[in-house]
C-alpha positions as CSV (number, residue, x, y, z in Angstrom):
1,M,0.0,0.0,0.0
2,A,2.8,2.4,0.8
3,T,4.5,1.7,-2.6
4,S,1.2,2.4,-4.5
5,F,0.6,5.7,-2.7
6,E,4.1,7.0,-3.5
7,R,3.7,6.1,-7.2
8,T,0.4,7.9,-7.3
9,M,1.9,11.1,-5.7
10,R,4.8,11.1,-8.2
11,S,2.3,10.7,-11.1
12,L,0.4,13.7,-9.9
13,E,3.5,15.8,-9.6
14,V,4.5,14.9,-13.2
15,V,1.1,15.8,-14.5
16,Q,1.2,19.2,-12.7
17,L,4.6,19.9,-14.1
18,Q,3.5,19.1,-17.6
19,S,0.4,21.3,-17.2
20,R,2.7,24.2,-16.2
21,W,4.9,23.8,-19.2
22,L,1.9,23.6,-21.5
23,A,0.3,26.7,-20.1
24,L,3.2,29.0,-20.9
25,P,3.1,28.3,-24.7
26,M,-0.6,28.7,-24.7
27,L,-0.4,32.1,-23.1
28,M,2.3,33.2,-25.5
29,L,0.2,32.0,-28.4
30,A,-2.8,33.9,-27.2
31,A,-0.7,37.1,-26.7
32,W,0.7,36.9,-30.2
33,T,-2.7,36.4,-31.7
34,V,-4.1,39.5,-29.9
35,W,-1.1,41.6,-31.0
36,L,-1.5,40.3,-34.6
37,L,-5.1,41.3,-34.7
38,A,-5.2,44.5,-32.7
39,S,-1.8,46.2,-33.1
40,Q,-0.8,48.7,-35.8
41,V,2.3,48.2,-37.7
42,H,4.1,51.2,-39.2
43,V,5.6,50.5,-42.6
44,Y,8.4,52.8,-43.7
45,A,9.6,52.9,-47.3
46,A,12.2,55.1,-49.0
47,S,11.2,56.8,-52.3
48,G,12.9,59.3,-54.6
49,A,9.7,60.7,-56.0
50,A,6.7,61.0,-53.8
51,R,4.0,63.5,-52.7
52,F,1.8,64.0,-49.7
53,E,-2.0,63.9,-49.9
54,V,-4.3,64.9,-47.1
55,I,-7.5,62.9,-47.0
56,Q,-10.5,65.0,-46.1
57,K,-14.1,64.0,-45.8
58,V,-16.4,64.9,-48.7
59,T,-18.0,68.3,-48.3
60,R,-21.6,68.7,-49.6
61,V,-22.0,71.7,-51.9
62,A,-25.5,73.2,-52.2
63,A,-27.1,76.5,-53.3
64,P,-29.6,78.2,-50.9
65,K,-32.0,78.3,-53.9
66,G,-32.7,76.0,-56.7
67,G,-32.3,76.8,-60.3
68,R,-30.7,76.0,-63.6
69,I,-26.9,75.9,-63.7
70,V,-25.6,78.0,-66.6
71,S,-21.8,77.8,-65.9
72,L,-19.4,75.8,-63.8
73,A,-16.0,76.8,-62.5
74,L,-14.8,73.4,-61.3
75,E,-11.5,71.9,-62.2
76,L,-10.1,68.6,-61.0
77,G,-7.5,69.2,-58.4
78,R,-8.0,72.9,-58.1
79,P,-8.2,74.1,-54.5
80,V,-11.5,75.7,-53.4
81,R,-11.7,78.2,-50.7
82,E,-14.7,79.6,-48.8
83,G,-16.5,82.2,-50.9
84,D,-15.3,81.0,-54.3
85,V,-18.0,80.8,-57.0
86,I,-18.1,77.2,-58.3
87,A,-21.4,77.4,-60.2
88,A,-23.7,80.1,-61.6
89,L,-27.4,79.8,-61.7
90,D,-29.7,81.3,-64.4
91,D,-30.8,84.7,-63.0
92,T,-32.8,85.9,-66.0
93,S,-36.1,86.0,-64.1
94,E,-34.5,87.8,-61.1
95,R,-32.9,90.4,-63.4
96,R,-36.3,91.0,-65.1
97,R,-38.0,91.3,-61.7
98,R,-35.2,93.7,-60.5
99,A,-35.8,95.9,-63.6
100,E,-39.5,96.0,-62.9
101,L,-38.9,97.0,-59.3
102,E,-36.4,99.7,-60.3
103,S,-39.0,101.0,-62.8
104,E,-41.7,101.0,-60.1
105,L,-39.2,102.8,-57.8
106,R,-38.5,105.5,-60.3
107,G,-42.3,106.0,-60.7
108,V,-42.7,106.3,-57.0
109,E,-39.9,108.8,-56.8
110,S,-41.4,110.8,-59.6
111,R,-44.8,110.9,-57.9
112,S,-43.1,111.7,-54.6
113,A,-41.3,114.6,-56.2
114,A,-44.6,115.9,-57.6
115,V,-46.3,115.6,-54.2
116,R,-43.4,117.4,-52.5
117,E,-43.6,120.2,-55.1
118,Q,-47.4,120.4,-54.6
119,I,-46.8,120.6,-50.8
120,A,-44.2,123.3,-51.3
121,V,-46.6,125.3,-53.5
122,E,-49.5,125.0,-51.1
123,D,-47.1,125.9,-48.3
124,A,-46.3,129.1,-50.3
125,C,-50.0,129.8,-50.6
126,G,-50.6,129.4,-46.9
127,N,-47.5,131.2,-45.8
128,P,-48.5,133.4,-42.8
129,N,-46.5,136.3,-44.1
130,V,-48.3,136.2,-47.4
131,L,-51.8,136.0,-45.8
132,G,-50.8,138.7,-43.3
133,R,-49.7,141.0,-46.0
134,I,-53.1,140.6,-47.8
135,V,-55.0,141.4,-44.7
136,E,-52.9,144.5,-43.9
137,R,-53.1,145.8,-47.5
138,F,-56.9,145.3,-47.6
139,A,-57.3,147.2,-44.3
140,W,-55.1,150.0,-45.6
141,A,-57.2,150.3,-48.8
142,E,-60.4,150.2,-46.8
143,E,-59.2,153.0,-44.6
144,H,-57.7,155.3,-47.3
145,T,-59.9,154.5,-50.3
146,W,-63.1,152.5,-50.0
147,R,-64.3,153.4,-46.5
148,R,-67.0,150.7,-46.5
149,G,-66.8,150.1,-42.8
150,F,-65.4,146.6,-42.7
151,I,-62.0,144.8,-43.0
152,M,-60.9,141.2,-43.1
153,A,-61.5,139.4,-39.8
154,S,-59.9,136.1,-41.0
155,L,-58.2,134.6,-44.1
156,Q,-58.2,130.8,-44.1
157,N,-58.1,127.6,-46.2
158,A,-55.3,128.8,-48.5
159,R,-54.8,126.6,-51.6
160,L,-54.0,126.6,-55.3
161,S,-56.6,128.2,-57.5
162,G,-56.0,125.9,-60.5
163,H,-54.7,128.6,-62.8
164,P,-55.1,127.0,-66.2
165,Y,-52.7,129.0,-68.3
166,F,-49.1,128.4,-69.1
167,E,-47.0,131.5,-68.7
168,P,-43.4,131.2,-69.9
169,G,-41.0,133.6,-68.4
170,I,-38.2,134.1,-65.8
171,I,-40.7,135.1,-63.0
172,E,-42.1,132.2,-61.1
173,R,-45.7,132.7,-60.0
174,R,-48.1,130.8,-57.8
175,Y,-51.8,131.4,-58.2
176,C,-53.7,130.8,-55.0
177,M,-57.1,131.4,-53.4
178,A,-58.4,131.6,-49.8
179,D,-61.6,132.1,-47.9
180,A,-62.0,135.5,-46.1
181,T,-64.6,136.5,-43.5
182,M,-65.1,140.3,-43.1
183,T,-65.8,142.0,-39.8
184,N,-69.4,142.5,-40.9
185,G,-69.7,138.7,-41.2
186,S,-69.8,138.5,-45.0
187,P,-67.8,135.7,-46.7
188,H,-65.6,136.4,-49.8
189,T,-63.2,134.5,-51.9
190,V,-59.7,136.0,-52.2
191,Y,-57.6,135.3,-55.3
192,Y,-53.9,136.2,-55.2
193,A,-50.8,135.6,-57.2
194,I,-47.3,135.3,-55.6
195,E,-44.4,136.5,-57.7
196,F,-41.2,135.0,-56.3
197,G,-38.2,137.3,-56.1
198,Q,-40.2,140.4,-57.0
199,G,-40.3,142.1,-53.6
200,F,-38.7,145.5,-52.9
201,A,-35.3,145.6,-54.6
202,S,-36.0,142.0,-55.8
203,I,-35.8,140.8,-52.2
204,G,-38.7,138.6,-51.1
205,N,-41.9,138.0,-52.9
206,Y,-44.7,140.3,-54.2
207,V,-48.4,139.5,-53.8
208,N,-51.2,140.8,-56.0
209,F,-54.7,140.0,-54.6
210,C,-58.3,140.5,-55.5
211,V,-61.4,140.1,-53.3
212,L,-64.2,138.6,-55.4
213,G,-67.2,140.9,-55.4
214,L,-65.2,143.8,-53.8
215,D,-63.2,145.1,-56.9
216,P,-65.6,147.6,-58.4
217,W,-62.9,149.2,-60.6
218,H,-62.0,145.8,-62.1
219,I,-58.3,146.4,-61.5
220,Y,-57.8,142.6,-62.0
221,D,-60.4,142.3,-64.8
222,E,-63.8,140.8,-64.4
223,A,-64.2,138.4,-61.5
224,C,-60.4,138.8,-60.6
225,R,-59.5,136.9,-63.8
226,T,-55.8,138.0,-63.9
227,V,-54.9,136.6,-60.5
228,R,-57.0,133.5,-60.3
C-alpha cells in the first residue's frame, strides 16, 4: 500500500509539471494572436519621387435656392476656398424682376417729387407772411380808399386756385385762393398771385390779390381773372 501511494503522488507531480509547461506556450500563443489582430504596424519605405496627400471628408455643396446651372468653375485638383464661386445659376427672371422693381421705384420717386412740389406750392399759398400782407393791405385800402366800414377778420383755407394758363418767363408765379370773412360777417373768396423774387429791390416775394365781389374798378379784370 505504501508503494502504490508513493507512485500515485509522483504521477500527480509529473502531471502538474507538464500542465505548467503547456500553459506557458498557450499564453504566448494567445498574446501573439491579440497583437497580430489589434496592433498597428508602421511601414516605412524610401522613395525618390513621392507626394503627400491629405485625406478629407467629402463636403456637400449646395445653393440656398434651386435653379438651372448655366456655368461651372470646377477643375479637378483645383483648391476651393470659402467664398469661391463654383457654379452660376440662371438669373434671367431675377434680373427681369429687378428691372421691374427699379422702374416702379422711379415711378414712386417721380410721384413723390410731384407731391413734394405740390406741398411746397401749397405751403407758399398758406405762408403766414403772405396771408398777413393781404389782410394788412386790404385794411389800408379800406381806410384810405373804400371806407365801406369793414375789413378782413380772417383769411383761411389757402390753396392753389387751379390757374389753367401756361406763362413762360423768368418770373415764377403761384396762383392761390383763400376764404375771407369780413368783420361784418360777409364771406368772400380772395384770389392772389405770388411772384417770387419780385419784392422790394428784388428781395422777397410780391403779392397781388383781388377780393371777389369787392373790386368795383375791375383792377384785376372781371371776377379777378388775372390773378385766379
